[in-house]
C-alpha atoms as a printed R data frame, in Angstrom:
    type eleno elety resid chain resno       x       y       z
1   ATOM     1    CA   MET     A     1  20.018   5.536 -12.961
2   ATOM     2    CA   LEU     A     2  19.155   6.908 -16.429
3   ATOM     3    CA   PRO     A     3  22.344   7.097 -18.556
4   ATOM     4    CA   GLU     A     4  23.112  10.226 -20.515
5   ATOM     5    CA   LEU     A     5  22.697  10.260 -24.274
6   ATOM     6    CA   THR     A     6  26.071   9.400 -25.800
7   ATOM     7    CA   HIS     A     7  25.215   8.997 -29.496
8   ATOM     8    CA   TRP     A     8  23.809  11.708 -31.731
9   ATOM     9    CA   PRO     A     9  22.267  11.717 -35.226
10  ATOM    10    CA   VAL     A    10  24.592  12.414 -38.141
11  ATOM    11    CA   ASN     A    11  24.372  15.840 -39.721
12  ATOM    12    CA   TRP     A    12  23.712  14.902 -43.338
13  ATOM    13    CA   ALA     A    13  24.672  17.450 -45.980
14  ATOM    14    CA   ASP     A    14  24.272  17.487 -49.754
15  ATOM    15    CA   GLY     A    15  27.392  16.289 -51.531
16  ATOM    16    CA   MET     A    16  29.058  14.801 -48.442
17  ATOM    17    CA   LYS     A    17  30.968  11.562 -48.796
18  ATOM    18    CA   ILE     A    18  29.051   8.811 -47.009
19  ATOM    19    CA   SER     A    19  31.020   6.094 -45.254
20  ATOM    20    CA   ARG     A    20  30.205   3.038 -43.183
21  ATOM    21    CA   SER     A    21  30.985   4.967 -40.004
22  ATOM    22    CA   HIS     A    22  28.202   7.465 -40.780
23  ATOM    23    CA   LEU     A    23  25.624   4.687 -41.073
24  ATOM    24    CA   ILE     A    24  26.817   3.037 -37.858
25  ATOM    25    CA   ALA     A    25  26.732   6.369 -36.019
26  ATOM    26    CA   ASN     A    26  23.180   7.054 -37.164
27  ATOM    27    CA   ASP     A    27  22.123   3.537 -36.168
28  ATOM    28    CA   ASN     A    28  23.651   3.990 -32.702
29  ATOM    29    CA   ALA     A    29  21.902   7.330 -32.300
30  ATOM    30    CA   LEU     A    30  18.573   5.642 -33.020
31  ATOM    31    CA   ARG     A    31  19.333   2.868 -30.502
32  ATOM    32    CA   ASP     A    32  20.306   5.425 -27.873
33  ATOM    33    CA   ALA     A    33  17.164   7.498 -28.450
34  ATOM    34    CA   ILE     A    34  14.912   4.438 -28.105
35  ATOM    35    CA   ARG     A    35  16.761   3.359 -24.972
36  ATOM    36    CA   ASP     A    36  16.474   6.846 -23.494
37  ATOM    37    CA   ALA     A    37  12.742   7.118 -24.240
38  ATOM    38    CA   THR     A    38  12.159   3.753 -22.565
39  ATOM    39    CA   GLY     A    39  14.332   4.636 -19.582
40  ATOM    40    CA   LEU     A    40  12.336   7.808 -18.948
41  ATOM    41    CA   LEU     A    41   9.338   5.607 -18.111
42  ATOM    42    CA   LEU     A    42  11.257   3.491 -15.595
43  ATOM    43    CA   THR     A    43  11.764   4.044 -11.889
44  ATOM    44    CA   SER     A    44  13.917   2.400  -9.244
45  ATOM    45    CA   TYR     A    45  11.212  -0.196  -8.621
46  ATOM    46    CA   ASN     A    46   9.766  -1.236 -12.002
47  ATOM    47    CA   TYR     A    47  12.693  -2.509 -14.080
48  ATOM    48    CA   GLY     A    48  13.815  -6.117 -14.394
49  ATOM    49    CA   LEU     A    49  12.438  -9.355 -15.785
50  ATOM    50    CA   LEU     A    50   9.499  -9.158 -18.170
51  ATOM    51    CA   SER     A    51   6.607 -11.556 -18.545
52  ATOM    52    CA   SER     A    52   7.357 -14.700 -20.517
53  ATOM    53    CA   PRO     A    53   6.134 -14.967 -24.097
54  ATOM    54    CA   THR     A    54   3.550 -17.582 -24.962
55  ATOM    55    CA   GLY     A    55   4.969 -21.080 -24.685
56  ATOM    56    CA   GLN     A    56   7.824 -20.107 -22.359
57  ATOM    57    CA   GLU     A    57   7.589 -20.981 -18.667
58  ATOM    58    CA   SER     A    58  10.005 -18.392 -17.295
59  ATOM    59    CA   PRO     A    59  11.721 -15.216 -18.538
60  ATOM    60    CA   LEU     A    60  14.999 -16.449 -17.036
61  ATOM    61    CA   LEU     A    61  16.925 -19.708 -17.322
62  ATOM    62    CA   LEU     A    62  20.152 -19.591 -15.329
63  ATOM    63    CA   THR     A    63  22.052 -22.655 -14.111
64  ATOM    64    CA   CYS     A    64  25.202 -23.346 -12.091
65  ATOM    65    CA   ASP     A    65  27.089 -26.650 -12.008
66  ATOM    66    CA   GLY     A    66  29.335 -25.602  -9.136
67  ATOM    67    CA   SER     A    67  32.124 -24.144 -11.237
68  ATOM    68    CA   GLU     A    68  30.411 -22.474 -14.202
69  ATOM    69    CA   LEU     A    69  27.373 -20.294 -14.826
70  ATOM    70    CA   THR     A    70  25.209 -20.804 -17.908
71  ATOM    71    CA   LEU     A    71  22.541 -18.383 -19.107
72  ATOM    72    CA   SER     A    72  20.131 -19.724 -21.710
73  ATOM    73    CA   ILE     A    73  17.184 -17.313 -21.546
74  ATOM    74    CA   CYS     A    74  16.739 -13.770 -20.269
75  ATOM    75    CA   ARG     A    75  13.883 -11.433 -21.142
76  ATOM    76    CA   ALA     A    76  14.176  -8.163 -19.246
77  ATOM    77    CA   ILE     A    77  14.797  -4.441 -19.245
78  ATOM    78    CA   THR     A    78  17.672  -2.723 -17.422
79  ATOM    79    CA   PRO     A    79  17.286   0.335 -15.150
80  ATOM    80    CA   GLY     A    80  18.488   2.541 -17.997
81  ATOM    81    CA   GLY     A    81  15.966   1.213 -20.522
82  ATOM    82    CA   ALA     A    82  18.179  -1.239 -22.438
83  ATOM    83    CA   ARG     A    83  16.074  -4.135 -23.683
84  ATOM    84    CA   ILE     A    84  17.352  -7.685 -23.115
85  ATOM    85    CA   ASP     A    85  15.943 -10.526 -25.181
86  ATOM    86    CA   PHE     A    86  18.574 -13.237 -24.962
87  ATOM    87    CA   ASP     A    87  17.697 -16.735 -26.120
88  ATOM    88    CA   ALA     A    88  20.200 -19.538 -26.611
89  ATOM    89    CA   ALA     A    89  17.952 -20.868 -29.377
90  ATOM    90    CA   ARG     A    90  19.238 -18.017 -31.549
91  ATOM    91    CA   THR     A    91  22.847 -18.102 -30.434
92  ATOM    92    CA   LEU     A    92  25.156 -19.922 -28.025
93  ATOM    93    CA   PRO     A    93  24.427 -19.790 -24.268
94  ATOM    94    CA   LEU     A    94  26.366 -17.301 -22.181
95  ATOM    95    CA   ARG     A    95  28.908 -18.980 -19.899
96  ATOM    96    CA   LEU     A    96  31.112 -17.729 -17.098
97  ATOM    97    CA   SER     A    97  33.821 -19.777 -15.404
98  ATOM    98    CA   LEU     A    98  33.854 -19.313 -11.625
99  ATOM    99    CA   THR     A    99  37.420 -20.500 -11.033
100 ATOM   100    CA   ASN     A   100  38.877 -17.013 -10.604
101 ATOM   101    CA   VAL     A   101  35.824 -15.865  -8.663
102 ATOM   102    CA   ARG     A   102  36.279 -18.744  -6.206
103 ATOM   103    CA   GLU     A   103  39.901 -17.800  -5.577
104 ATOM   104    CA   GLN     A   104  39.027 -14.138  -5.048
105 ATOM   105    CA   TRP     A   105  36.175 -14.917  -2.688
106 ATOM   106    CA   GLN     A   106  38.205 -17.369  -0.633
107 ATOM   107    CA   ARG     A   107  40.970 -14.797  -0.202
108 ATOM   108    CA   SER     A   108  38.505 -12.113   0.907
109 ATOM   109    CA   ASN     A   109  36.171 -14.457   2.874
110 ATOM   110    CA   HIS     A   110  33.117 -13.689   0.729
111 ATOM   111    CA   THR     A   111  30.330 -16.267   0.581
112 ATOM   112    CA   VAL     A   112  27.462 -14.351  -1.059
113 ATOM   113    CA   GLY     A   113  27.337 -12.440  -4.326
114 ATOM   114    CA   TYR     A   114  25.122 -11.483  -7.241
115 ATOM   115    CA   ILE     A   115  25.169 -12.593 -10.849
116 ATOM   116    CA   VAL     A   116  24.876  -9.553 -13.093
117 ATOM   117    CA   LEU     A   117  24.037  -9.458 -16.786
118 ATOM   118    CA   ASP     A   118  25.676  -6.619 -18.715
119 ATOM   119    CA   ILE     A   119  24.302  -5.492 -22.074
120 ATOM   120    CA   ASN     A   120  25.941  -3.222 -24.646
121 ATOM   121    CA   PRO     A   121  23.456  -2.177 -27.355
122 ATOM   122    CA   PHE     A   122  26.237  -0.330 -29.207
123 ATOM   123    CA   GLU     A   123  28.307  -3.467 -29.718
124 ATOM   124    CA   PRO     A   124  26.070  -5.564 -31.995
125 ATOM   125    CA   GLN     A   125  26.800  -9.223 -32.654
126 ATOM   126    CA   PRO     A   126  25.634 -10.843 -35.928
127 ATOM   127    CA   TRP     A   127  23.245 -13.776 -35.817
128 ATOM   128    CA   GLY     A   128  20.673 -15.570 -37.945
129 ATOM   129    CA   GLN     A   129  20.667 -17.948 -40.896
130 ATOM   130    CA   PRO     A   130  22.598 -16.611 -43.918
131 ATOM   131    CA   ASP     A   131  20.858 -16.572 -47.284
132 ATOM   132    CA   PRO     A   132  22.957 -18.797 -49.592
133 ATOM   133    CA   GLU     A   133  21.799 -16.827 -52.635
134 ATOM   134    CA   GLU     A   134  22.944 -13.492 -51.251
135 ATOM   135    CA   VAL     A   135  26.375 -12.160 -52.176
136 ATOM   136    CA   PRO     A   136  28.377 -11.506 -50.115
137 ATOM   137    CA   LEU     A   137  27.230 -14.145 -47.634
138 ATOM   138    CA   ARG     A   138  26.318 -12.554 -44.299
139 ATOM   139    CA   TYR     A   139  24.347 -13.036 -41.109
140 ATOM   140    CA   PRO     A   140  21.085 -11.151 -41.635
141 ATOM   141    CA   TYR     A   141  20.586  -9.706 -38.117
142 ATOM   142    CA   THR     A   142  22.418  -8.281 -35.110
143 ATOM   143    CA   GLN     A   143  21.749  -8.362 -31.384
144 ATOM   144    CA   PRO     A   144  23.349  -6.506 -28.448
145 ATOM   145    CA   THR     A   145  26.386  -8.004 -26.770
146 ATOM   146    CA   CYS     A   146  25.649  -9.575 -23.379
147 ATOM   147    CA   ARG     A   147  28.136 -10.635 -20.717
148 ATOM   148    CA   LEU     A   148  27.907 -12.293 -17.313
149 ATOM   149    CA   SER     A   149  29.780 -11.034 -14.276
150 ATOM   150    CA   VAL     A   150  29.713 -11.591 -10.518
151 ATOM   151    CA   LEU     A   151  29.594  -8.914  -7.823
152 ATOM   152    CA   THR     A   152  29.942  -9.400  -4.086
153 ATOM   153    CA   ALA     A   153  27.007  -8.386  -1.908
154 ATOM   154    CA   SER     A   154  28.773  -5.186  -0.815
155 ATOM   155    CA   MET     A   155  29.141  -4.114  -4.449
156 ATOM   156    CA   LEU     A   156  25.483  -4.568  -5.399
157 ATOM   157    CA   ALA     A   157  24.281  -1.044  -4.606
158 ATOM   158    CA   PRO     A   158  27.057   0.762  -6.552
159 ATOM   159    CA   GLY     A   159  26.739  -1.728  -9.411
160 ATOM   160    CA   MET     A   160  23.022  -1.101  -9.710
161 ATOM   161    CA   SER     A   161  23.583   2.583 -10.520
162 ATOM   162    CA   ALA     A   162  24.681   1.579 -14.017
163 ATOM   163    CA   GLY     A   163  21.898   1.675 -16.573
164 ATOM   164    CA   TYR     A   164  23.107  -1.315 -18.591
165 ATOM   165    CA   HIS     A   165  23.410  -3.878 -15.782
166 ATOM   166    CA   LEU     A   166  20.830  -6.211 -14.264
167 ATOM   167    CA   PRO     A   167  21.225  -8.636 -11.328
168 ATOM   168    CA   ILE     A   168  19.651 -11.951 -12.297
169 ATOM   169    CA   GLY     A   169  20.794 -14.367  -9.588
170 ATOM   170    CA   LYS     A   170  22.294 -14.771  -6.147
171 ATOM   171    CA   LEU     A   171  25.434 -16.874  -5.829
172 ATOM   172    CA   LEU     A   172  26.447 -18.803  -2.710
173 ATOM   173    CA   LEU     A   173  29.862 -20.303  -1.949
174 ATOM   174    CA   SER     A   174  30.020 -23.238   0.460
175 ATOM   175    CA   GLY     A   175  32.673 -25.924   0.735
176 ATOM   176    CA   GLY     A   176  34.492 -24.564  -2.294
177 ATOM   177    CA   GLN     A   177  31.429 -25.062  -4.520
178 ATOM   178    CA   PHE     A   178  29.092 -22.438  -5.931
179 ATOM   179    CA   SER     A   179  25.320 -22.775  -6.011
180 ATOM   180    CA   LEU     A   180  22.358 -20.567  -6.841
181 ATOM   181    CA   ASP     A   181  20.166 -19.245  -4.035
182 ATOM   182    CA   SER     A   182  16.776 -20.753  -4.858
183 ATOM   183    CA   THR     A   183  14.965 -18.208  -2.649
184 ATOM   184    CA   TYR     A   184  16.388 -15.172  -4.463
185 ATOM   185    CA   LEU     A   185  13.789 -12.889  -6.022
186 ATOM   186    CA   PRO     A   186  15.293 -11.083  -9.038
187 ATOM   187    CA   PRO     A   187  14.103  -7.584  -9.938
188 ATOM   188    CA   CYS     A   188  10.934  -7.811 -12.019
189 ATOM   189    CA   ARG     A   189   8.892  -5.359 -14.025
190 ATOM   190    CA   SER     A   190   5.740  -6.908 -12.523
191 ATOM   191    CA   VAL     A   191   4.749  -9.521  -9.947
192 ATOM   192    CA   GLY     A   192   3.367 -11.753 -12.679
193 ATOM   193    CA   ALA     A   193   6.733 -11.956 -14.442
194 ATOM   194    CA   TRP     A   194   8.320 -14.370 -11.949
195 ATOM   195    CA   PRO     A   195   6.727 -17.619 -10.656
196 ATOM   196    CA   ALA     A   196   7.943 -17.130  -7.070
197 ATOM   197    CA   PHE     A   197   6.483 -13.620  -6.912
198 ATOM   198    CA   ARG     A   198   3.161 -14.934  -8.177
199 ATOM   199    CA   GLN     A   199   3.171 -17.558  -5.431
200 ATOM   200    CA   HIS     A   200   4.063 -15.010  -2.748
201 ATOM   201    CA   HIS     A   201   1.296 -12.708  -3.964
202 ATOM   202    CA   GLN     A   202  -1.247 -15.508  -3.785
203 ATOM   203    CA   THR     A   203  -0.145 -16.826  -0.372
204 ATOM   204    CA   ILE     A   204   0.052 -13.400   1.261
205 ATOM   205    CA   GLY     A   205  -3.354 -12.548  -0.194
206 ATOM   206    CA   LYS     A   206  -4.852 -15.638   1.448
207 ATOM   207    CA   ASN     A   207  -3.217 -14.727   4.758
208 ATOM   208    CA   LEU     A   208  -4.622 -11.211   4.576
209 ATOM   209    CA   GLY     A   209  -8.068 -12.637   3.888
210 ATOM   210    CA   LYS     A   210  -7.813 -14.778   7.027
211 ATOM   211    CA   ILE     A   211  -6.711 -11.780   9.064
212 ATOM   212    CA   ALA     A   212  -9.676  -9.755   7.787
213 ATOM   213    CA   ASP     A   213 -12.112 -12.556   8.672
214 ATOM   214    CA   PHE     A   214 -10.722 -13.090  12.181
215 ATOM   215    CA   ALA     A   215 -10.516  -9.346  12.891
216 ATOM   216    CA   THR     A   216 -14.120  -8.906  11.751
217 ATOM   217    CA   THR     A   217 -15.186 -11.653  14.150
218 ATOM   218    CA   VAL     A   218 -13.315  -9.893  16.956
219 ATOM   219    CA   ILE     A   219 -15.149  -6.637  16.228
220 ATOM   220    CA   GLY     A   220 -18.452  -8.508  16.333
221 ATOM   221    CA   ARG     A   221 -17.625 -10.034  19.718
222 ATOM   222    CA   VAL     A   222 -16.622  -6.651  21.129
223 ATOM   223    CA   ARG     A   223 -19.909  -5.097  20.040
224 ATOM   224    CA   THR     A   224 -21.896  -8.060  21.330
225 ATOM   225    CA   ASN     A   225 -20.235  -7.682  24.719
226 ATOM   226    CA   ALA     A   226 -21.057  -3.977  24.722
227 ATOM   227    CA   ARG     A   227 -24.744  -4.630  24.024
228 ATOM   228    CA   SER     A   228 -24.896  -7.253  26.770
229 ATOM   229    CA   GLY     A   229 -23.459  -4.876  29.325
230 ATOM   230    CA   GLN     A   230 -20.031  -6.536  29.430
231 ATOM   231    CA   ALA     A   231 -18.123  -3.696  27.793
232 ATOM   232    CA   ASN     A   232 -14.749  -2.853  29.340
233 ATOM   233    CA   LEU     A   233 -11.602  -0.955  28.471
234 ATOM   234    CA   LEU     A   234  -9.782  -4.127  27.434
235 ATOM   235    CA   ALA     A   235 -12.485  -5.033  24.931
236 ATOM   236    CA   SER     A   236 -12.544  -1.452  23.622
237 ATOM   237    CA   SER     A   237  -8.775  -1.474  23.067
238 ATOM   238    CA   ILE     A   238  -8.894  -4.814  21.259
239 ATOM   239    CA   GLY     A   239 -11.820  -3.645  19.140
240 ATOM   240    CA   TYR     A   240  -9.968  -0.440  18.236
241 ATOM   241    CA   LEU     A   241  -6.961  -2.442  17.003
242 ATOM   242    CA   ALA     A   242  -9.180  -4.850  15.056
243 ATOM   243    CA   GLU     A   243 -11.051  -1.962  13.427
244 ATOM   244    CA   ALA     A   244  -7.763  -0.425  12.285
245 ATOM   245    CA   THR     A   245  -6.802  -3.764  10.749
246 ATOM   246    CA   VAL     A   246 -10.121  -4.214   8.963
247 ATOM   247    CA   ARG     A   247  -9.956  -0.655   7.654
248 ATOM   248    CA   VAL     A   248  -6.649  -1.374   5.888
249 ATOM   249    CA   MET     A   249  -8.061  -4.577   4.402
250 ATOM   250    CA   SER     A   250 -11.259  -2.979   3.165
251 ATOM   251    CA   ASP     A   251  -9.345  -0.103   1.571
252 ATOM   252    CA   HIS     A   252  -6.602  -2.082  -0.179
253 ATOM   253    CA   LEU     A   253  -7.289  -5.818  -0.374
254 ATOM   254    CA   ASP     A   254  -9.432  -5.603  -3.528
255 ATOM   255    CA   ALA     A   255  -6.755  -3.647  -5.397
256 ATOM   256    CA   TYR     A   256  -4.165  -6.139  -4.166
257 ATOM   257    CA   ASP     A   257  -6.164  -9.030  -5.605
258 ATOM   258    CA   MET     A   258  -7.165  -7.408  -8.892
259 ATOM   259    CA   ARG     A   259  -4.045  -5.414  -9.816
260 ATOM   260    CA   GLY     A   260  -1.296  -7.157  -7.922
261 ATOM   261    CA   GLN     A   261  -0.098  -9.398 -10.753
262 ATOM   262    CA   ASP     A   262   0.458  -6.392 -13.026
263 ATOM   263    CA   GLU     A   263   2.151  -4.158 -10.450
264 ATOM   264    CA   SER     A   264   5.750  -3.932  -9.305
265 ATOM   265    CA   PRO     A   265   6.779  -6.206  -6.391
266 ATOM   266    CA   LEU     A   266   6.839  -2.978  -4.383
267 ATOM   267    CA   PHE     A   267   3.033  -3.187  -4.475
268 ATOM   268    CA   ILE     A   268   3.140  -6.275  -2.225
269 ATOM   269    CA   VAL     A   269   5.609  -4.761   0.220
270 ATOM   270    CA   GLU     A   270   3.738  -1.449   0.254
271 ATOM   271    CA   LEU     A   271   0.610  -3.099   1.634
272 ATOM   272    CA   GLY     A   272   2.665  -4.760   4.356
273 ATOM   273    CA   VAL     A   273   4.239  -1.444   5.340
274 ATOM   274    CA   ARG     A   274   0.836   0.270   5.269
275 ATOM   275    CA   LEU     A   275  -0.631  -2.406   7.546
276 ATOM   276    CA   ALA     A   276   2.315  -2.210   9.949
277 ATOM   277    CA   ARG     A   277   2.151   1.603  10.041
278 ATOM   278    CA   THR     A   278  -1.590   1.615  10.735
279 ATOM   279    CA   LEU     A   279  -1.277  -0.899  13.572
280 ATOM   280    CA   LYS     A   280   1.651   0.951  15.119
281 ATOM   281    CA   LEU     A   281  -0.210   4.265  15.104
282 ATOM   282    CA   ALA     A   282  -3.329   2.613  16.514
283 ATOM   283    CA   ILE     A   283  -1.277   1.136  19.350
284 ATOM   284    CA   LYS     A   284   0.526   4.405  20.085
285 ATOM   285    CA   SER     A   285  -2.786   6.292  20.205
286 ATOM   286    CA   THR     A   286  -4.137   3.947  22.898
287 ATOM   287    CA   PRO     A   287  -3.736   5.306  26.473
288 ATOM   288    CA   ASP     A   288  -0.781   3.839  28.344
289 ATOM   289    CA   GLN     A   289  -2.662   1.822  30.968
290 ATOM   290    CA   GLU     A   290  -5.101   0.383  28.435
291 ATOM   291    CA   ARG     A   291  -2.242  -0.439  26.072
292 ATOM   292    CA   ASP     A   292  -0.317  -2.248  28.803
293 ATOM   293    CA   THR     A   293  -3.409  -4.188  29.821
294 ATOM   294    CA   MET     A   294  -4.093  -5.208  26.234
295 ATOM   295    CA   PHE     A   295  -0.557  -6.433  25.600
296 ATOM   296    CA   ASN     A   296  -0.493  -8.294  28.888
297 ATOM   297    CA   TYR     A   297  -3.698 -10.000  27.752
298 ATOM   298    CA   PHE     A   298  -2.124 -10.877  24.380
299 ATOM   299    CA   LYS     A   299   0.870 -12.365  26.150
300 ATOM   300    CA   ASN     A   300  -1.151 -14.449  28.618
301 ATOM   301    CA   TRP     A   301  -3.990 -15.634  26.423
302 ATOM   302    CA   CYS     A   302  -2.717 -15.485  22.818
303 ATOM   303    CA   ASN     A   303   0.978 -16.353  23.255
304 ATOM   304    CA   VAL     A   304   1.984 -13.151  21.440
305 ATOM   305    CA   SER     A   305   4.538 -11.152  23.408
306 ATOM   306    CA   PRO     A   306   4.799  -7.351  23.086
307 ATOM   307    CA   ALA     A   307   8.435  -7.617  21.994
308 ATOM   308    CA   GLU     A   308   7.603 -10.088  19.204
309 ATOM   309    CA   PHE     A   309   4.725  -7.956  17.996
310 ATOM   310    CA   GLU     A   310   6.789  -4.771  17.964
311 ATOM   311    CA   THR     A   311   9.620  -6.518  16.133
312 ATOM   312    CA   SER     A   312   7.282  -7.789  13.411
313 ATOM   313    CA   LEU     A   313   6.051  -4.230  12.847
314 ATOM   314    CA   ASN     A   314   9.428  -2.500  12.980
315 ATOM   315    CA   ASN     A   315  11.103  -4.986  10.641
316 ATOM   316    CA   LEU     A   316   8.783  -3.826   7.868
317 ATOM   317    CA   LEU     A   317   8.820  -0.155   8.787
318 ATOM   318    CA   GLU     A   318  12.559   0.282   9.214
319 ATOM   319    CA   GLU     A   319  13.994  -1.723   6.320
320 ATOM   320    CA   GLU     A   320  14.616  -0.065   2.970
321 ATOM   321    CA   TYR     A   321  13.027  -1.636  -0.086
322 ATOM   322    CA   ILE     A   322  15.717  -2.845  -2.503
323 ATOM   323    CA   HIS     A   323  14.256  -3.790  -5.852
324 ATOM   324    CA   ALA     A   324  17.275  -5.906  -6.765
325 ATOM   325    CA   ASP     A   325  16.767  -8.120  -3.694
326 ATOM   326    CA   CYS     A   326  13.523  -7.714  -1.735
327 ATOM   327    CA   GLN     A   327  13.388 -11.215  -0.235
328 ATOM   328    CA   SER     A   328  13.926  -9.969   3.323
329 ATOM   329    CA   MET     A   329  10.943  -7.594   3.169
330 ATOM   330    CA   ILE     A   330   8.715 -10.339   1.780
331 ATOM   331    CA   THR     A   331   9.850 -12.521   4.695
332 ATOM   332    CA   HIS     A   332   9.036  -9.731   7.171
333 ATOM   333    CA   PHE     A   333   5.549  -9.432   5.640
334 ATOM   334    CA   TYR     A   334   5.018 -13.164   6.127
335 ATOM   335    CA   ASN     A   335   6.130 -12.866   9.757
336 ATOM   336    CA   LEU     A   336   3.653 -10.057  10.382
337 ATOM   337    CA   THR     A   337   0.744 -11.938   8.814
338 ATOM   338    CA   ASP     A   338   1.616 -15.043  10.832
339 ATOM   339    CA   LYS     A   339   1.592 -13.003  14.051
340 ATOM   340    CA   LEU     A   340  -1.732 -11.376  13.197
341 ATOM   341    CA   ILE     A   341  -3.349 -14.690  12.260
342 ATOM   342    CA   ALA     A   342  -2.194 -16.219  15.553
343 ATOM   343    CA   LEU     A   343  -3.421 -13.175  17.477
344 ATOM   344    CA   TYR     A   344  -6.819 -12.627  15.884
345 ATOM   345    CA   SER     A   345  -7.675 -16.306  15.535
346 ATOM   346    CA   LYS     A   346  -7.275 -16.704  19.305
347 ATOM   347    CA   LEU     A   347  -9.021 -13.428  20.087
348 ATOM   348    CA   SER     A   348 -11.990 -14.505  17.975
349 ATOM   349    CA   GLU     A   349 -12.584 -17.298  20.525
350 ATOM   350    CA   LEU     A   350 -12.339 -15.163  23.694
351 ATOM   351    CA   ASN     A   351 -14.697 -12.759  25.458
352 ATOM   352    CA   TYR     A   352 -12.066 -10.273  26.743
353 ATOM   353    CA   VAL     A   353 -13.396 -10.494  30.288
354 ATOM   354    CA   GLU     A   354 -11.163 -13.259  31.666
355 ATOM   355    CA   LYS     A   355  -9.084 -12.368  34.714
356 ATOM   356    CA   GLU     A   356  -5.550 -11.511  33.794
357 ATOM   357    CA   ARG     A   357  -2.779 -13.860  34.769
358 ATOM   358    CA   GLY     A   358   0.460 -12.328  36.008
359 ATOM   359    CA   THR     A   359   1.321  -8.687  36.243
360 ATOM   360    CA   ILE     A   360   0.606  -6.114  33.637
361 ATOM   361    CA   TYR     A   361   3.420  -5.817  31.107
362 ATOM   362    CA   GLN     A   362   5.425  -2.641  31.451
363 ATOM   363    CA   GLU     A   363   7.513  -1.509  28.501
364 ATOM   364    CA   LYS     A   364  10.264   0.215  30.494
365 ATOM   365    CA   GLN     A   365  12.388  -2.697  31.639
366 ATOM   366    CA   GLU     A   366  15.865  -1.322  30.932
367 ATOM   367    CA   LEU     A   367  18.118  -0.787  33.942
368 ATOM   368    CA   ASP     A   368  19.804   2.247  32.431
369 ATOM   369    CA   PRO     A   369  17.600   3.654  29.651
370 ATOM   370    CA   GLN     A   370  19.193   6.151  27.288
371 ATOM   371    CA   PRO     A   371  17.170   9.346  26.735
372 ATOM   372    CA   THR     A   372  17.935   9.368  22.998
373 ATOM   373    CA   LYS     A   373  17.012   5.740  22.401
374 ATOM   374    CA   ARG     A   374  14.001   5.081  20.187
375 ATOM   375    CA   LYS     A   375  10.923   4.164  22.227
376 ATOM   376    CA   GLY     A   376   8.753   1.126  21.704
377 ATOM   377    CA   ILE     A   377   5.337   1.422  20.159
378 ATOM   378    CA   TRP     A   378   3.559   1.296  23.508
379 ATOM   379    CA   GLY     A   379   5.961   3.512  25.468
């Protein structure tokens, strides 16, 4: 991900003839050194959009009218450490016609792609207000050259290996017209850099708080039953699962609330994976008969089937985090919290002594199971 150094300082010597090329070469060497030093501090999960400056609502302003892309604002850093600070207030907006892209996609049956911003710090473009009293008249400043391009979804991973590229949008083609995917979450340096990430962080945090409250109530009911002489294996199994849930919340929820806005989006997903992993291990460590009884109880009294519960856990555990597009993992985290809220909210109202309805759920239902197939979490 980190590009190699390609520009080196000029070897100055007394009496040498200095030309414009020497000054440009030295300037490029300085740019490359700064870019390299910045890139050394980056990882595969903390590059992207930066927080907006004061007075600016968003670090990115990208629009699509169906046939053309227009970029007006972008404040970000690429995986290789190249700084992007593009603002149409200083220069003209970046535009990209989608006519050729439409023809290519229709021929190859593509409907989804990514909008990528390319930056070349070694190809400076002049800008600024010339000083009328200065001779010769010139633009006082330069800024890196930026270009827009479009990659299909299959090309995203190879394209992201380049240190001077950054995906900034997701493009959809439907009915011959292009549109931006409003649910796309661009790569961000921190959760607080993008409004949608901030909203996800807040909503998921509230859901986790509800889960912690309901699970705590469940633990209290289990212990109350034990003191009253109503303890049973079902209640013990449910209490064990609730305790595992509360343990994750007590260990990580405060850090999630206090540091989450300043951390990478991976910080949100990491808590979801940690919660899913803890629950899966707690379930697998429960004896088979008790586990089957507990899941049969969930199915009959809480409307949460074993298959649905396992799927919500495995979706988080088995999917790879992709910083350039992590929407699916955020969605999986929402699904898990929804399942846990539904489960624990109902359990908090029950006594875990009701007679079971139906037969105990058995995991092995396949007619011809394969010995190498991955087992479920309760089998």
